[in-house]
Structures are given as structure tokens and as C-alpha cells.
C-alpha positions in Angstrom: 103.4 -23.2 13.0 104.6 -20.8 10.3 108.3 -19.8 10.4 109.1 -16.1 10.2 111.0 -14.8 7.1 114.0 -14.0 9.3 114.1 -17.6 10.4 114.3 -18.7 6.8 117.9 -17.6 6.5 119.1 -18.8 9.9 120.4 -22.3 9.0 122.2 -22.5 5.6 124.6 -25.3 6.6 123.8 -28.7 4.9 125.3 -31.9 3.7 125.5 -32.1 0.0 122.9 -34.8 -0.2 120.2 -32.9 1.7 117.0 -32.1 0.0 116.5 -28.4 -0.9 113.2 -26.5 -0.5 112.1 -23.4 -2.3 111.4 -20.6 0.3 111.1 -17.5 -1.8 110.6 -16.8 -5.5 110.7 -13.2 -7.0 110.4 -11.9 -10.5 112.3 -8.7 -11.0 110.2 -5.8 -12.2 110.6 -4.6 -15.8 111.8 -1.2 -14.7 114.4 -2.4 -12.1 117.8 -0.7 -12.3 120.9 -3.0 -11.8 121.0 -3.8 -8.0 123.2 -6.2 -6.1 121.2 -9.3 -5.2 122.1 -9.2 -1.5 120.6 -5.7 -1.4 117.6 -6.7 -3.5 116.7 -9.7 -1.2 117.3 -7.8 2.0 114.7 -5.3 0.8 112.3 -8.1 -0.3 112.5 -10.6 2.7 111.1 -9.3 6.0 113.7 -9.0 8.7 116.4 -10.6 6.6 119.9 -9.2 7.1 122.4 -8.5 4.4 124.9 -10.8 6.1 122.5 -13.8 6.1 121.7 -13.2 2.5 125.4 -13.2 1.6 125.9 -16.4 3.6 123.1 -18.0 1.6 124.6 -16.9 -1.6 128.0 -18.3 -0.6 126.3 -21.7 0.1 124.8 -21.7 -3.4 121.3 -21.3 -2.0 120.3 -18.3 -4.2 119.7 -18.9 -7.9 118.8 -16.6 -10.8 117.1 -18.1 -13.8 118.1 -21.6 -12.5 121.8 -20.8 -11.8 123.5 -20.2 -8.5 124.8 -16.7 -8.1 127.1 -14.9 -5.6 126.1 -11.9 -3.5 127.5 -9.3 -5.9 125.3 -10.4 -8.9 123.2 -7.5 -10.1 119.6 -8.3 -10.8 118.2 -7.4 -14.2 114.6 -6.9 -15.3 112.5 -10.1 -15.4 115.1 -12.2 -13.6 113.6 -15.0 -11.6 115.3 -15.1 -8.2 114.8 -18.2 -6.0 116.0 -18.7 -2.4 116.5 -22.3 -1.4 117.0 -23.8 2.1 117.7 -27.3 3.4 114.5 -27.4 5.5 110.8 -27.0 4.6 109.5 -23.4 4.6 106.9 -24.1 7.2 106.0 -26.8 9.7 102.5 -28.0 9.3 100.0 -30.5 10.4 100.0 -33.6 8.1 96.6 -34.1 6.7 95.5 -37.7 6.1 94.0 -38.1 2.6 92.0 -41.0 1.3 94.2 -41.7 -1.7 94.2 -45.3 -3.0 97.4 -47.3 -2.4 98.7 -50.2 -4.4 99.7 -52.5 -1.5 101.7 -55.6 -2.3 102.2 -56.8 1.2 101.3 -55.8 4.7 101.8 -57.2 8.2 102.0 -55.8 11.7 105.5 -54.4 11.1 105.6 -53.0 7.6 104.0 -52.4 4.3 105.2 -52.7 0.7 103.8 -50.1 -1.6 104.0 -49.8 -5.4 104.2 -46.1 -6.0 103.0 -44.8 -9.3 105.0 -42.3 -11.3 103.9 -38.7 -10.6 103.2 -39.2 -6.9 105.5 -37.3 -4.6 106.6 -39.4 -1.6 106.5 -36.8 1.1 105.2 -33.3 1.5 107.5 -30.4 0.8 108.6 -27.9 -1.8 105.1 -26.9 -2.6 103.7 -30.4 -2.5 101.8 -30.4 0.8 98.9 -32.7 -0.3 98.4 -35.7 -2.5 101.6 -37.3 -1.5 102.3 -40.9 -0.5 102.7 -39.8 3.1 99.3 -38.2 3.1 97.9 -41.5 1.8 99.8 -43.5 4.4 98.7 -41.3 7.2 95.1 -42.0 6.3 95.8 -45.7 5.9 97.6 -46.1 9.2 96.3 -43.1 11.2 99.5 -43.1 13.2 103.0 -44.1 12.0 106.3 -43.9 13.8 108.8 -41.1 13.1 112.5 -40.9 13.4 114.4 -37.9 14.6 114.9 -35.6 11.7 112.2 -37.5 9.8 109.3 -35.2 10.7 106.4 -35.2 8.2 107.8 -38.4 6.7 106.2 -40.9 9.0 107.2 -44.5 8.5 109.6 -43.7 5.7 113.2 -45.1 5.8 113.9 -44.4 2.1 112.2 -42.7 -0.9 112.1 -42.6 -4.7 111.7 -39.6 -6.9 108.4 -38.3 -7.9 108.5 -39.5 -11.5 110.2 -42.9 -10.6 107.7 -45.7 -10.2 108.0 -48.8 -8.1 108.6 -50.3 -4.7 108.9 -48.7 -1.3 109.0 -50.3 2.2 107.2 -48.4 5.0 107.7 -49.2 8.7 104.6 -49.4 10.9 106.4 -49.8 14.2 109.4 -48.3 16.0 111.2 -51.7 15.8 110.7 -51.9 12.1 111.8 -48.4 11.6 115.0 -48.9 13.5 115.9 -52.3 12.0 115.2 -51.3 8.4 117.1 -48.0 8.8 120.1 -50.0 9.9 119.9 -52.2 6.9 119.8 -49.2 4.6 122.7 -47.7 6.4 124.8 -50.9 6.2 123.8 -51.4 2.5 122.3 -54.8 3.1 119.1 -53.9 1.3 118.9 -55.3 -2.2 117.4 -52.7 -4.6 117.2 -53.2 -8.4 115.9 -50.7 -10.9 115.0 -51.0 -14.5 116.1 -48.1 -16.7 115.7 -47.3 -20.3 118.8 -45.2 -21.3 120.2 -43.6 -24.4 122.9 -45.4 -26.3 124.4 -48.9 -26.3 127.2 -50.5 -24.3 130.4 -52.3 -25.4 130.3 -54.4 -22.2 127.4 -56.5 -20.9 127.8 -55.2 -17.4 129.7 -52.7 -15.4 130.0 -50.6 -12.3 129.9 -46.8 -12.0 132.0 -45.2 -9.2 131.7 -41.5 -8.5 130.8 -39.4 -5.5 127.5 -37.6 -5.8 126.8 -34.1 -4.4 124.8 -31.0 -5.1 125.5 -29.4 -8.5 127.5 -26.2 -8.0 125.4 -24.1 -10.4 122.0 -25.9 -10.7 121.1 -26.5 -7.1 118.1 -28.7 -7.8 120.4 -31.2 -9.6 123.1 -33.6 -8.4 126.5 -33.9 -9.9 129.2 -36.6 -10.0 132.6 -35.9 -8.6 134.8 -38.8 -9.8 137.9 -37.8 -7.8 135.9 -38.1 -4.6 136.8 -34.6 -3.4 133.2 -33.6 -2.9 129.9 -35.3 -2.3 129.4 -38.8 -0.9 130.5 -42.2 -2.2 128.1 -43.7 -4.7 128.3 -47.0 -6.5 125.9 -48.3 -9.1 126.1 -51.7 -10.8 124.4 -52.2 -14.1 123.6 -55.1 -16.5 122.4 -54.7 -20.1 119.1 -56.6 -20.6 118.3 -55.5 -24.2 119.7 -53.1 -26.8 117.5 -51.3 -29.3 120.1 -49.7 -31.7 120.0 -46.3 -30.0 118.8 -47.1 -26.5 119.4 -49.9 -24.0 117.3 -51.5 -21.3 119.3 -51.9 -18.1 119.0 -53.5 -14.7 120.7 -51.2 -12.1 121.6 -52.4 -8.6 122.3 -49.8 -6.0 125.2 -50.4 -3.6 124.6 -46.9 -2.1 121.5 -44.8 -2.1 122.2 -41.2 -2.9 119.8 -38.6 -4.2 119.2 -39.1 -8.0 122.0 -41.7 -8.0 121.1 -43.7 -11.1 120.0 -40.6 -13.0 123.3 -38.7 -12.2 125.5 -41.7 -12.8 123.9 -42.5 -16.1 124.4 -38.9 -17.3 128.0 -39.0 -16.1 128.8 -42.0 -18.3 127.0 -40.5 -21.3 123.9 -42.6 -21.1 121.2 -40.3 -19.7 117.9 -42.0 -18.8 115.3 -41.7 -21.6 113.1 -38.7 -21.2 114.8 -37.4 -18.0 114.2 -33.7 -18.3 116.7 -32.9 -15.5 119.7 -34.8 -16.8 119.4 -34.3 -20.5 117.5 -37.4 -21.5 114.5 -35.5 -22.9 116.1 -34.9 -26.3 117.6 -37.1 -29.0 121.0 -38.2 -27.7 121.6 -41.0 -30.1 120.2 -41.9 -33.5 119.6 -40.5 -37.0 118.9 -37.0 -38.4 115.8 -38.1 -40.3 112.5 -36.5 -39.5 110.8 -39.9 -39.2 113.2 -40.9 -36.5 112.6 -37.6 -34.6 108.8 -38.3 -34.8 109.3 -41.8 -33.5 111.2 -40.5 -30.5 108.6 -37.9 -29.8 105.9 -40.6 -29.9 108.0 -42.5 -27.3 108.2 -39.4 -25.1 104.4 -39.2 -25.3 104.1 -42.8 -24.2 106.2 -42.3 -21.1 106.0 -38.6 -20.2 108.6 -38.9 -17.4 112.0 -40.4 -16.9 112.1 -44.2 -17.7 113.2 -45.5 -14.3 111.4 -48.1 -12.2 112.2 -49.6 -8.8 111.5 -53.2 -9.7 112.7 -55.2 -6.8 113.3 -54.8 -3.0 114.9 -57.3 -0.7 115.6 -57.2 3.0 115.5 -59.1 6.3 112.2 -58.8 8.1 112.7 -56.7 11.2 111.0 -59.1 13.5 111.5 -62.6 12.1 114.8 -62.1 10.4 113.5 -63.9 7.3 114.7 -62.7 4.0 112.0 -61.1 1.8 112.2 -60.2 -1.9 109.4 -58.3 -3.6 109.3 -57.7 -7.3 106.9 -55.6 -9.5 106.7 -55.6 -13.3 107.1 -52.5 -15.4 104.1 -50.1 -15.4 102.1 -49.7 -18.5 103.7 -46.5 -19.8 107.2 -47.9 -19.4 106.3 -51.2 -21.0 104.7 -49.5 -24.0 107.8 -47.4 -24.6 110.0 -50.6 -24.4 107.7 -52.4 -26.8 107.9 -49.6 -29.2 111.7 -49.4 -29.1 111.9 -53.2 -29.5 109.7 -53.2 -32.6 111.7 -50.3 -34.1 115.0 -52.1 -33.5 113.7 -55.3 -35.0 112.5 -53.4 -38.0 115.9 -51.8 -38.5 117.7 -55.1 -38.1 115.5 -56.9 -40.5 116.3 -54.3 -43.2 120.0 -55.0 -42.9 
């Protein structure tokens, strides 16, 4: 059932970790005279009231050219205006799709899937097909859902579109409930492998800092070290290898916030390699020489997404109580980038 435009602006309250969905996108006409954005959107969105538009602006749900604006902002020619909401634009019937799944383990209660980079986990924000949930729906035909988990059947957690690696999916209500409790109580063991910019003085460390929605760039998360906003987030890391200008890390999540590792790594000055959201898609460390720039560009081509991989997942089986641990090696693109950095580092060190 399609929601009406007036309903789009009815619920703008959200926790700072909620996912945001694009509801409207407008490009301002070339001949547009300066006009307050609340007036502009009231004219553009059917049945929308100026008061509701103003509330959405106050909540940071209206962006212009990627930045959140207030209701008195005056639109200019060719501005891109986006209205975001904490719920999908429309409710829809989930379409099962025959998409191959890389299944590591399956029994009557759960399934362990190795998600490739580039696959969206669940429908939403313009991705209503080709997702992991579409593939799971075809595989299982019918999966359990939790309240508030509509159109995400069987999912108790997720990883970003361009993050590869392990996900556990519940096949029964029992599994859904027990696994969700383990995630809530932080008894799930999750380890990620990340290639980040820079090197570290210490072999291991812990990053503390609440994570919440970025105040200006609403599709990003930000770190609030004083804990005055967002939700508690703790990431433990250990250096596996260093490559002069980058490092390979193992990251263990104590909490599971949206973009946690990516936001935390940017916060400490080590953005994930080729992370185009958090500043890792440019040269952060290294030399000014053109050969080095070309080398980095070649690495970006090898792994054309952020270098983050969900490598291991441990939990208690919801029925037997037995402790399970699943591990998956780096995918080919990630491994090729690591090998290239390793060879480059060895070459530099041999010259010294």
C-alpha cells in the first residue's frame, strides 16, 4: 500500500541510530527566485503543511546539496533538495528473487550467509530488489519477523552494502528471539578485518565514543566523545600488519551501532581505505610523488569499495546452547589490495 505524501511528514521523531530513507528529491529550476525552503516544499509535496515541513527541517531531515538546512533557508537555482524520513517511503510486498546465496551453514533454526560487497541487506531507500532479503525470501519462502522488523524477515543484524562477510539469519521465532537477546546483551562475538590509513604507535587499543546521526550530513554518523549525544559505542582493535602508510586491523565490536567501525576509525584519524563516506577514498598518508598516487589509484581499482570485512561471528545456538564460531577469509578484491600494499611496503623497506 502506497503512503500519501501528507503521511510522509507525519512522523519525524527518531532515535539517532535509526536508518533514514529518501522520500522526496527535487532539483530547483534554473529560473527560481530565492524562496524559503518551507514554502518551496509545501508547494511541491501534496497535502504537506508548512508546520510539518518546518518540524522536518528542525529534525535535520531536509538537506540541500547534502547538508541539513533550517526552514528559513532560501532555495537557489539548481539546488538539490532531499527530504529524509526514519521510515520507508512505501510499504510493499516483498518479492522473492532467485539470487544465489553463499551459505556456510544451515540447520532448522538458522543460516549463516557470506554476503558479498555490493549487496544491500534489506529493501529500502530505492533498493527494493536484488537484496539479501529478497534472496532469503526465495530460499525460505517464509521467514519470521519481529515487531518493527517488517520487510527484514529473519534478520537480527545487518552489515553495510559495501561491507562483505558473515550474517546470521533466524529461521524460527525461537531463533529470532534468542539471537536478538544475545545481540542486545553484547554476547555475540563479531570480528572484522579493516584496511585503514596510517600506522599505530600501539599494537592494540579501544575506541570509546557515542555514535549518532551527523548534524549536517544526515546520511553519515558522527562520534560524540563526551557522550552528550548518540549511543554508547565501543570498538577494540588490534594491528595485524603495517604497510608504511596503511595498516591491517582486526576490529572487535562490543556494541553494534550504524557505521560503528567506519565512524570510529575516522574519529581517530585512520579512515578505512577507500571509504567514500568517511574520507578514506583519497590519499590520507604517504608521499607527494606521482608514482605513489598512481599506486594508490591502482589499489582503489582493486577494491572499489571500503575495505571492511565481517570475518568471524560467534554465538550460542538458540536451541542447543552450544557455542558456534564461524570464520570466512578475505574476499578476492580485499585480498588483492592487501597483497599489493604488502609488496609495496616490502619494496620500500628493502631500499632502506
